[in-house]
FITI-390009 format. One record per residue (C-alpha): x, y, z. Coordinates in steps of 0.05 Angstrom, whole numbers, plus 5000, padded with zeros to 4 digits. Layout:
// FITI-390009
XYZ...
This chain:
// FITI-390009
844665196874841665446811840464966754845065046694841965456639840765096576840165416509833965256469834564716413836165056347830964966295832664716223828565086172826065566223822666236205827366706170828667416195824467956160830168256119832467566098825467366080824467986037831267876001829467145988822567345961825367865913831067405889826466795879821367205842826667405790829466695787822466425778821066845719828066705693826765945703820265965662824266315605829865795614824665235607821665555546828565625515830464895528823764685494825165165435832064865428829564145427824164325375829164705332834264175333829363585324825163895266827963625201826664275164829964675218835564225242840764505192839365225211840365065284847164775269848865375225847065895276850265505335856865445297856866125265863366495283863867225302868667675342875767935334880567415311886567845331884467815405883267095403875467195407873066935341868066455373861866095353855066315376854565705422861465875449859766595463853466355502857565885543863466285557860867005550853667015572854766515629860066995658853967465675850666875708856966715750857667465766850967465799852766805834858967135861854667705889849967205919855666825952858667465980851967686008850867026041857967056073857167766101849667826113846067196102845766476129852966316114855266876162853466446224857565816224852165446262846665656211851465546152853064836173846364546147846464816075853864746067853964016089847763886048850864185987857363815996853863156005849363335947855563395904859662835930854462275927852562415853859762405835860561755871854461455839857061675771863861375787861160705810856460665750862460765703867460325740862559755740860459895666867360045636865760785621869561425624870461765691871462435657864062635669864062535745862563275758856663325709851163115757853863515817850264175800843364425818839864915774835765385822832065735764829865095732827464835799823665445813820765435742817964735758814864985822811565555783809065095729805864595777803365135822806564915887807265395945813665225985814465546053819866106055824565676099824565116045825565625989831265966026834665296038833965145963836965825946842765775997844165065974844765305902849265865920854065365957853064885899855165435850861365585892863864875889862064805817866365445803872265095840871264455799871364815735877465225755881464635781879464055739877864365673884064835662889264455620894164965595895265655623897666275588900966625647901767295609894167345595892667065668897267605697893468135657886967875682889667905755891968645746885068815714881768505777886468905821884469535785877169335791877869245866881669895874876370285839871069985883874770165945875870875921868470945911868871065836861871035803859470935732857770355690861970655633868570525677866569815701863469505640869369615592874169405647870068795661870168595585877968675585878368245649873867725616877667705551884467615584881567075629878566715569885466735534889266515595886165815591882465895656875065855644872466565632866566485679871666525735872567265720865167385733865367035799871667415821868468105804862067915839865767705904869468405906862868795910861169065982854668716004853569036071849869696075853270266112849770796154845171196109844770676053838270326039842169786001849369595994852669695924852568915915845168885928843769475880848069195824845368515832838168795828840169105761844068525731839867915757834168045706839668045652842567425675835867045688832267355630837367335575844067025589841866375618836066255567840666385509845665895535840265385542837765545469844465385442846564825491839864415498838864275426840563545423837763055372832462625410830561945379828361285406835561005397838561625429834061565491835560835496843060985497841861465554839660875600844960365572851360735564855260825630857161535622849861755609846961265659851661535711849262235698841862055704843061635767847562185796841962725788836062305807838761835862845562175882842562875892836762645932840562155976846362635985842563276002837462916046842862486082847163096091841463506122839062916167846262776192847463526205840863586247842662936284849663126304848163866319841963676355837864156315830363976314826364046253821364636250814464476278811364646213815264156172817063416167822563026138818462826076818463566060826363566061826362946019821863255968826163885963832563445957828963105897827563775866835063945873836463365827834563855770841564015741841464405679845565035662851964865701851164085685850864235612856964715616861064175652858563645603861364065547867964165584868663445607867863135538870863695496872963395429867962835430861563155397857562495400858762355473857663095491850863075459849162415493851062725561846863325548841062845532842562515598842163165636835563335605832962635620835362625693832763315705826063125676825562515719827562905781822363445765816962925757818562575822818963235860812263435830809062805859812062895927810663615932803563585908802063085965803763626013801264245975795064386015799264456080804564876043799065356020796465436091803565576115804666086059798166426076800266466149806966746131803567286088797667486132797868236150791568386188793869046215795569276145802269576163806269216108809568726156807068006161803767886230808167286246814067776252810368246302808067756356812968036407811368766393806169086442804369616389802169056341797468786392794769476410793569606335789968936330785869076393783569746361781769406296777968866332774269336376772269766315769769116281766068926347762969606350760569566278757568866289753869126352751069696310748869206255745968746306741969286339739569526270737368826250733968706318729969356308727869156237725868456264721568776321718169236271716168676227713468286284709368846308706068956240701068426218700768206148697268716102697169256159699169966149703370406192697570866217696370666291697469926274690469896241688969476182689969856117
């Protein structure tokens, strides 16, 4: 009787497929540049807000109102950045989520289990840490959602600044984790931070979204059709009382993200390629510029670690995120019997979990929503987000630097292309044509080395046959 066939153990953090690897590399390249700009904007905001000669100008610009009053859109510059520009960020997040669901890791339930469970645990544990800190300290539970978000752009900026080379599997995990994280952050904003609803405006937004979907299905093209329609949908969503960034997510999810026959890229991928630089290079840095400008002093920093609301945010980001993501990943691998990739170890997962404790963009947004009406506590919570993110970044830097030499070797192996066909060699090990190309290359190199060896041997013999000072005429002395 034949022995039962057993499927090979699934590898956690295994090598990505070539299309997925290329997509992740392109996406992370833009996010890294955007993250550096985000980091620069945050530093500029802190300098602007904390320089005595410039502080008043920062407040004046942030609170300067513009926009049509008749449409309910006479908003401050800071408000435009949070509700308007971040809608672009969430539009890209919606496209990313749709692509992951139809063509990426989230398409396969078995592969999706790891980042989904890790992301859920990475949001639940920080919320629990915040709640326990405030229940024991008599603080407010309103900010429970603040430490639940991960800022992928800021995390990648930290990697770029410290010069760490993460293998593509860990980078893809971080990216997928952030996409799932964004999804649940969107749900949190929609469910918990919508107080009153104007059903007429909401109905108008829904009708606009239906028209948007219908135009996409009919194959209508042209930015001059979709951009004005998107602005109308956004304005109606804002006036409905539902956070306006939800409009961006909804429109992103409607785009088709699988390529049809004859298409090099799907419409979703094409639009994401166009809009992502606008999101990462302009929208998010401007939001950071007008949200991160909190007044920092010795007393303010002391309050961060003494008030339960702010301490809960710091502990949630630094401890909760790390424990949640690492614990969720370990439990998923344990119960699905997925073994860790041979190239990685659990300390690598722990370091990435620590890096995910950098919560900036969405954390700042949720902090503003959670403590709306309490300007002092809002600024203190922002300072806590900045402090927690900085501590998480420093811890991740130490942990990742300890393994950076190995990461660099893994990245070099992933990038090596000795047959110069534009495809990394690790993806061609099962292709006979690759080995034939390599054989031809090596044979050519061997022939060249044999030619050089014969030439050098001949030169050496000639030198040995000619005594010092002798000429070339019949080997007689000159």
